C-alpha positions in Angstrom: 0.0 5.7 21.3 0.5 6.9 17.8 3.9 6.6 16.1 5.6 9.3 14.2 6.6 7.1 11.3 5.2 4.3 9.3 7.1 1.1 9.0 6.0 -1.2 6.2 7.2 -3.0 3.0 7.3 -2.1 -0.7 4.7 -4.9 -1.4 2.4 -3.7 1.3 2.5 -0.2 -0.2 1.8 -1.5 -3.6 -1.3 -3.3 -2.2 -2.4 -0.2 -0.2 -2.0 2.3 -3.0 -5.5 1.8 -4.6 -7.2 1.9 -1.2 -5.3 5.1 -0.4 -6.4 6.5 -3.7 -10.1 5.8 -2.8 -9.6 7.4 0.6 -8.0 10.5 -1.0 -11.1 10.8 -3.2 -13.4 11.4 -0.2 -14.5 14.9 0.9 -12.5 15.4 4.1 -11.5 18.3 6.4 -8.6 20.3 5.1 -6.2 19.0 7.7 -7.1 15.4 7.0 -7.1 15.8 3.3 -3.7 17.5 3.5 -2.2 14.7 5.6 -3.6 12.1 3.2 -2.2 13.9 0.2 1.3 14.0 1.8 1.0 10.3 2.6 -0.3 9.5 -0.9 2.7 11.4 -2.4 5.2 9.5 -0.2 3.6 6.1 -1.0 3.7 7.0 -4.7 7.4 7.8 -4.5 8.2 4.4 -2.9 5.9 2.3 -5.2 7.4 4.0 -8.3 10.6 2.2 -7.5 8.8 -1.0 -6.8 7.0 -1.0 -10.1 10.1 0.0 -12.0 12.1 -2.9 -10.5 9.2 -5.4 -10.9 8.8 -4.4 -14.6 12.6 -4.9 -15.1 12.2 -8.4 -13.7 9.3 -9.1 -16.0 11.5 -8.0 -19.0 14.4 -10.1 -17.7 12.4 -13.3 -17.2 9.4 -12.9 -19.4 8.8 -13.3 -23.1 6.9 -11.2 -25.6 3.3 -12.0 -26.5 3.9 -11.0 -30.2 2.0 -7.7 -29.7 5.2 -5.6 -29.5 8.5 -5.4 -27.7 6.9 -3.8 -24.6 4.2 -6.5 -24.2 6.1 -8.9 -22.1 4.7 -11.4 -19.5 6.1 -14.1 -17.3 4.0 -17.2 -17.6 3.7 -19.7 -14.7 4.7 -22.4 -17.2 8.0 -20.5 -17.9 11.2 -22.1 -16.9 12.0 -18.8 -15.2 8.8 -18.6 -13.2 10.2 -19.8 -9.8 13.2 -17.4 -10.1 10.9 -14.5 -11.1 8.5 -15.1 -8.2 11.4 -15.4 -5.7 12.9 -12.1 -6.8 9.6 -10.2 -6.9 8.8 -11.6 -3.4 12.2 -10.4 -2.2 11.5 -7.0 -3.7 8.0 -6.9 -2.1 9.6 -7.6 1.3 12.0 -4.6 1.2 11.3 -2.6 4.4 10.3 1.0 4.0 10.0 3.8 6.6 7.8 6.7 5.7 8.5 9.7 8.0 4.8 10.6 8.5 2.2 9.8 11.1 -0.4 7.1 10.2 -3.9 8.6 9.6 -6.3 8.0 12.5 -9.5 7.0 10.7 -11.5 7.3 13.9 -11.1 11.1 13.7 -12.8 11.3 10.3 -16.6 11.8 10.9 -18.9 9.7 8.8 -16.2 8.1 6.8 -17.5 5.3 4.6 -14.8 2.7 4.0 -14.8 -1.0 3.1 -13.3 -3.7 5.4 -11.2 -4.7 2.4 -9.7 -1.2 2.2 -9.0 -1.2 5.9 -7.1 -4.4 5.5 -5.1 -3.0 2.6 -4.3 0.3 4.3 -3.0 -1.6 7.3 0.1 0.3 8.7 -0.8 3.5 6.9 -3.7 4.1 9.2 -4.5 3.8 12.9 -7.7 3.1 14.7 -7.3 4.8 18.0 -10.9 5.1 19.0 -11.8 5.6 22.7 -11.8 2.3 24.4 -15.3 1.0 25.3 -16.3 1.7 28.8 -16.1 -1.3 31.1 -19.4 -2.9 31.8 -20.9 -2.1 35.2 -20.2 -4.7 37.9 -22.9 -7.3 38.1 
């Protein structure tokens, strides 16, 4: 049974966003395209905060590459690496609830999608195809 909300994490949304972008680029029925556009917008609102916070952590723990004040990275050899990874991991684990229905990909005729994108989309989609008929008794 489909749920009326999507429960996930900021990190999962960050990973799903490129796959959702590819799905949004497909020619779909109006209803499906509309639902995907609403989901894409909701995901973008959540990931915006994730990226802002992650970038603030990079600036806090990183060092400049000499290419300008905005070109900052955190190197694995940095003394702050472990703290940086810990805080980014905590940020990625922040739970998020999106008040939209997951998209049922089985309802989209002739959809071409990679297995990798299915894995990335995870909780944003559902696969509620008709269960296979039971085999006839032997």
